[in-house]
C-alpha angles and dihedrals in degrees: 000000000000091000091051096049093044093051093041091051091051090050090056094040098054097059103020115011097056091047092051093047091050091048091053094045093053088065093051108030105024112146123232116268114272121247124275123220107254094191096266093095116072118242114250123241113257134209115197113205123200115184105201134186117181095336099149092133095055109024098086094051090045093053091047089052093051095046091052095054121117105253134113108276093220090057099049134079127173120208118197105193115192113207097209095304113187097192132066096291095113097040092051092048090050091058089077116085107197126133090225092061125084126177118212111192117194110188099210126053108241104157136267096282093060092044092050091050093051093042092052089053088055096045115105103193140084100244125049116208116193124200144146133256093242095051129092129208123217113244095260097040097109093040092054092047094047093048092049093053091047094050097043116049091178092062113092101167132035127199120201127215108263113207119189121221115241119281129192099197122098090240092050095048091047090049091051091052089049090049093053088056090047092050092050090054092050091049092055094042089053091052089053094045095240102106111135107160133074146189116256094220098055119028139113138198136185107259091224088064097049118123121186116258128237115246094263097037125112120216092223093060107029104036097055090053091049090051093050091048088057091057101261130120132244110224130197117215110199094186093053096086129189125182127214143153120266101270097218098029100112102073145342089250091057091045089056093048092048093053093046092051096042095048095044091052100041106038096067092031090057094046090045093052094042105052128184094268090060091053090069097033092055106022096164093051089047091052091050093046094052094041096045103038120004097047089046091056088051093047096104090055091049089054095049092047091048093048098048095040089050089054090061091050098054092110092052098077150311095280092064091049090052094048092047091049092051094047091047089050090054090051091050091051089051089053090049089050090051092051090048090052091051088054093045091245133128127224107183104225097024094048093050091048089051090052090049091050092049090053091049092047088054091050091049091054090043091056090054093048091048093051089048091052094244100127111140122242093194127046140160115277090232090064094064112143130196106200 
């Protein structure tokens, strides 16, 4: 009975309870708005880093986007770092002749962490902005980021507002619904000063705070935690918009692979970067990190524990029968959604539940791979996830 109620509580808490608690706390503990650059503080110099592997289809448009951004030319450099690309990525990037642009060509694919480490060593400027070849910044993105760093010396890391382009697939639509929920959480965490996660396609950090990544680390998970541990804040800028495609929007198979890879890399990376000493030093951040990310990765296990423990409690009262019936109904809807997918059909609720279950199945496998030390250092650029 204790096992059931603990797992059932965590099921509710991950996708409803935490949101409701954050919503309530923002009314009570919301921090004062951070300062805005009034023009008297000089803008910092910025280095934009794009780690690219076989991005010949996107790299030209990406460079054009970066060169067109509103930011002083003498304070901007753009580093295109090829991670052993064997297509036309480098040759297409070299077609641009602009003093702000530098091409770093690494002959062997080693993974994004290694490329980011080497690119940071090459970067000359104060602020490091990380993004992807398939992303696109709004015209004022860099200006907003630069101004925020200048006006807030306690901010060490800035997260932009990632907006996904429209998708018509079930996986894509489900991912966009999921992302709206994720964005709402980040917005409230930012208002409380406990944000500790980022989006790989639109984030920035002070170079002085940079620490080299392990080979399976991701900059969007590990670096924000390192910055917080050094006494700085992670800030979310809603007006600093970046656009990208839904990362797992092409198929259910790709959605599964993305979640396996993402979870296997970031579970142990997160726990490794946020050690026990930090739990007590930053208790609110620790609470947010476990509630927002770690418990979410464990959600499929909470469901299985709740379902099977409830089965053994059916004779204990009506409430257990009702819970078991509801959870069984969810499983049946997932099965209906799976059958519909096999027949290339779409059933609104069932199809979205099937997509949700595929993502959670991927996270369940990812947890196991992470605990076994089998997180990948190298992966295909088309399997890029923003969790």
